[in-house]
C-alpha positions, 0 to 999 in steps of 0.5 A: 034399636042398635047398641051403640056400645056394642063394638062390631069391629075391634082392630089393634096395633095392626101391621103389614109390609110389602117387601119391607116396605110398611104398608099398615103400621101399628093401626088400632081402632073400633066401630060400634054397633050403627057407627059410620066410620070413614078412613080417609088419606093420600093415596098410598096411605094405606086405606085399601089395605087396612080394609083388605087385612079386615076381610082377610083377603091379606095376612097380617103381620102382626096385630089382632082383628075382632069380628063381633068378638071373634078372632078373624085375623087367620080367617078365611075370606069365607069364613070371614063373610060367614061371621057378618060380614060384606063388602065392595071393592075399589074396582067395581066386580060384579059377574057380567054373564049374571044377571042382575038378581043372580049378581045379588043371591051371590051374596046370600050364600053365607045366609044359606043354611038348609042348601048349606048343610055340614059347612062346619067340615069346610075349615078342614081341607081333608073333608071339604068335599063333604059338604061340597058334595052335599050341596050339589046334590041338594041343587040338583034334588032339592028338599022341601027345606031347601025349596023353601030357602030359595023362595025367601031368597028371592023375596030377600033379593027383591027387597034389595034391587027395591032399595035402589028403586027404579035404578036396579028393580027395573033391571032384575033380569038384565045380565049385569054386563049391560048395566052402566057403570053406576049401575054395577056399583049399585049392584055390587052394594046390593050384593054385599047387604044381601047377607044382612052383614054386621060390617059392611066394608065399602071401598070408594063406593063413588069412583067414577060417579058424576055428582048427580050418581054420587047424590043418590048413593049418598042418600042410600047410605044415610038410610042404610045409617038410619037403618042401623047399619054398621059401616066402614068406608074408604072414599076420596070425596070429602063432602060424602065423608063428611055428611056421612061419617060419625067418626072419620080416620086419617091415615098417611103413610100406613099410620093413623094420624088423627080421628075423631068427628068429621069437624074436628078431623077437618080442622086438625093440623096433621090432617091439613097437613098431610091429606087435606092441605096437599089436596086442597093446593091441587083442587082447591078443596077447603 
């Protein structure tokens, strides 16, 4: 059973500017184990920048980020992935020349042990060649432990594809460039889950999907939530956010202007003015 008192992610006073423009301005929040926390806000409010700071694709100008008690604000994306973070991107990213199964297998790289000896040396640039050479040798001449690990990887990949049932499992050996847009997004989510992350970051996972496809992904995310997966989500589809989330954070102009349970956030006057109200004027959202 997931211990909801455990803080998986802690963000404190996070700040980031670009050419004098403040994209993230003193943002602080926690994500507890098993929680689904969503970030919403108008375009340009700093949502994706916040995710990229957590994932290590950007470095903050100030502030602290802890993942499972480990400070990561100055860590590389690879080190953060090793610490237990998996993510998807706003613009879906799959390797078109690889099969669906191979795309998911890429996500398991942080979990490799036998096939990645001496990986602690990767932190030292002058010594990085040693573990990389060791990986190459083991890929060419695998030991029994490496072969056993490969069998386990195959089993885990199959399990992730079955999570998406007839959408991905029958396409195990299909090249990713042949997939529909929705199945590429599903493949990306499966790859992020392959490493069994402590924290899953999802950046608009249903962007570009029709209502039927969105409903299917929502069901899959609800199943992940029921299994205890901790998720930090950015998503524009408010019905999905309100259905899935335990808490909602609202950003505007780089700052957090509200946070709380979905029902409370939906009726917060500041949110209605800064985000929901603007959107309702354009599309009739209530």
